C-alpha positions as a Markdown table, in Angstrom:
| # | Residue | x | y | z |
|---|---|---|---|---|
| 1 | Met | -84.9 | 110.2 | -17.5 |
| 2 | Lys | -82.3 | 110.8 | -20.2 |
| 3 | Asp | -83.2 | 109.8 | -23.7 |
| 4 | Glu | -80.4 | 107.3 | -23.9 |
| 5 | His | -81.5 | 105.6 | -20.7 |
| 6 | Phe | -85.1 | 105.5 | -21.9 |
| 7 | Asn | -84.0 | 104.0 | -25.3 |
| 8 | Glu | -81.9 | 101.4 | -23.6 |
| 9 | Leu | -84.9 | 100.5 | -21.4 |
| 10 | Ile | -87.2 | 100.2 | -24.4 |
| 11 | Ser | -84.6 | 98.0 | -26.2 |
| 12 | Ser | -84.3 | 95.8 | -23.2 |
| 13 | Ile | -88.1 | 95.4 | -22.9 |
| 14 | Lys | -88.3 | 94.4 | -26.6 |
| 15 | Glu | -85.5 | 91.9 | -26.2 |
| 16 | Ala | -87.2 | 90.4 | -23.2 |
| 17 | Gly | -90.4 | 90.0 | -25.3 |
| 18 | Lys | -88.4 | 88.1 | -28.0 |
| 19 | Ile | -86.9 | 85.8 | -25.4 |
| 20 | Lys | -90.3 | 85.1 | -23.8 |
| 21 | Arg | -91.7 | 84.3 | -27.2 |
| 22 | Gly | -88.8 | 82.0 | -28.0 |
| 23 | Glu | -87.6 | 84.2 | -30.9 |
| 24 | Lys | -84.2 | 84.7 | -29.2 |
| 25 | Lys | -82.1 | 82.9 | -26.6 |
| 26 | Ala | -81.1 | 84.7 | -23.4 |
| 27 | Glu | -77.5 | 85.7 | -23.4 |
| 28 | Lys | -77.1 | 85.1 | -19.7 |
| 29 | Ile | -79.3 | 83.2 | -17.2 |
| 30 | Thr | -78.7 | 83.8 | -13.5 |
| 31 | Thr | -79.9 | 81.2 | -11.1 |
| 32 | Phe | -79.7 | 81.3 | -7.3 |
| 33 | Ser | -79.5 | 78.2 | -5.1 |
| 34 | Glu | -82.4 | 77.4 | -2.8 |
| 35 | Pro | -81.6 | 78.7 | 0.7 |
| 36 | Asp | -81.2 | 76.0 | 3.4 |
| 37 | Val | -83.6 | 77.6 | 5.8 |
| 38 | Lys | -83.1 | 75.1 | 8.6 |
| 39 | Ala | -79.3 | 75.5 | 8.4 |
| 40 | Ile | -79.6 | 79.3 | 8.4 |
| 41 | Arg | -81.9 | 79.2 | 11.5 |
| 42 | Arg | -79.6 | 76.7 | 13.3 |
| 43 | Asp | -76.5 | 78.8 | 12.5 |
| 44 | Val | -78.0 | 81.8 | 14.3 |
| 45 | Gly | -79.1 | 79.6 | 17.2 |
| 46 | Phe | -82.8 | 80.4 | 17.2 |
| 47 | Ser | -85.9 | 78.1 | 17.7 |
| 48 | Gln | -88.3 | 77.9 | 14.9 |
| 49 | Ser | -90.8 | 80.1 | 16.6 |
| 50 | Lys | -88.3 | 82.8 | 17.5 |
| 51 | Phe | -86.7 | 82.8 | 14.0 |
| 52 | Ala | -90.1 | 83.0 | 12.3 |
| 53 | Ala | -91.1 | 86.0 | 14.5 |
| 54 | Leu | -87.8 | 87.7 | 13.8 |
| 55 | Ile | -88.1 | 87.4 | 10.0 |
| 56 | Gly | -91.8 | 88.2 | 10.1 |
| 57 | Val | -93.3 | 84.9 | 8.8 |
| 58 | Asn | -95.8 | 82.6 | 10.2 |
| 59 | Leu | -94.4 | 79.6 | 12.1 |
| 60 | Arg | -96.1 | 77.1 | 9.8 |
| 61 | Thr | -94.6 | 78.9 | 6.8 |
| 62 | Leu | -91.1 | 78.5 | 8.3 |
| 63 | Gln | -91.8 | 74.8 | 9.0 |
| 64 | Asn | -93.0 | 74.3 | 5.4 |
| 65 | Trp | -89.8 | 75.8 | 4.2 |
| 66 | Glu | -87.7 | 73.7 | 6.4 |
| 67 | Gln | -89.5 | 70.5 | 5.4 |
| 68 | Gly | -89.3 | 71.3 | 1.7 |
| 69 | His | -93.1 | 71.5 | 1.2 |
| 70 | Arg | -92.8 | 75.2 | 0.2 |
| 71 | His | -89.9 | 77.5 | -0.8 |
| 72 | Pro | -89.3 | 81.1 | 0.2 |
| 73 | Thr | -89.6 | 83.5 | -2.7 |
| 74 | Gly | -89.1 | 87.2 | -3.3 |
| 75 | Pro | -88.3 | 89.4 | -0.3 |
| 76 | Ala | -88.2 | 86.4 | 2.1 |
| 77 | Arg | -85.6 | 84.7 | 0.0 |
| 78 | Val | -83.5 | 87.9 | 0.0 |
| 79 | Leu | -83.8 | 88.3 | 3.7 |
| 80 | Leu | -82.7 | 84.7 | 4.3 |
| 81 | Arg | -79.6 | 85.3 | 2.2 |
| 82 | Leu | -78.8 | 88.4 | 4.2 |
| 83 | Val | -79.3 | 86.6 | 7.5 |
| 84 | Lys | -77.0 | 83.8 | 6.3 |
| 85 | Ser | -74.3 | 86.3 | 5.3 |
| 86 | Asp | -74.4 | 88.7 | 8.3 |
| 87 | Pro | -77.1 | 87.8 | 10.9 |
| 88 | Val | -75.9 | 90.4 | 13.5 |
| 89 | Ser | -76.2 | 93.3 | 11.1 |
| 90 | Val | -79.6 | 92.1 | 9.7 |
| 91 | Phe | -81.1 | 91.7 | 13.1 |
| 92 | Lys | -79.6 | 95.0 | 14.3 |
| 93 | Gln | -81.2 | 96.8 | 11.3 |
| 94 | Leu | -84.5 | 95.1 | 12.2 |
| 95 | His | -84.1 | 96.7 | 15.7 |
| 96 | Ile | -83.7 | 93.3 | 17.4 |
| 97 | Asn | -81.4 | 93.1 | 20.3 |
| 98 | Asp | -81.9 | 89.5 | 21.3 |
| 99 | Leu | -78.6 | 88.2 | 19.9 |
């Protein structure tokens, strides 16, 4: 790693610490809307069980997301956004030919 990149990283970490401790306000806050899991699934035309299997989650997990009891996080959230934007490409990359 180049010295300038390392120094920038250290500076960013120190700034994040100040923000977390309330010593400084964040300059930019990025928020992402909650994915509408039911709408995404319906748009691709899959049953709950098929969609859950295709994205690699338990059926009950999918049902909890759709009912609002739980919310997808991390990689699941990213995968749902990708499915929403381009389901054919996503499922193709997952080696699924059931479309």
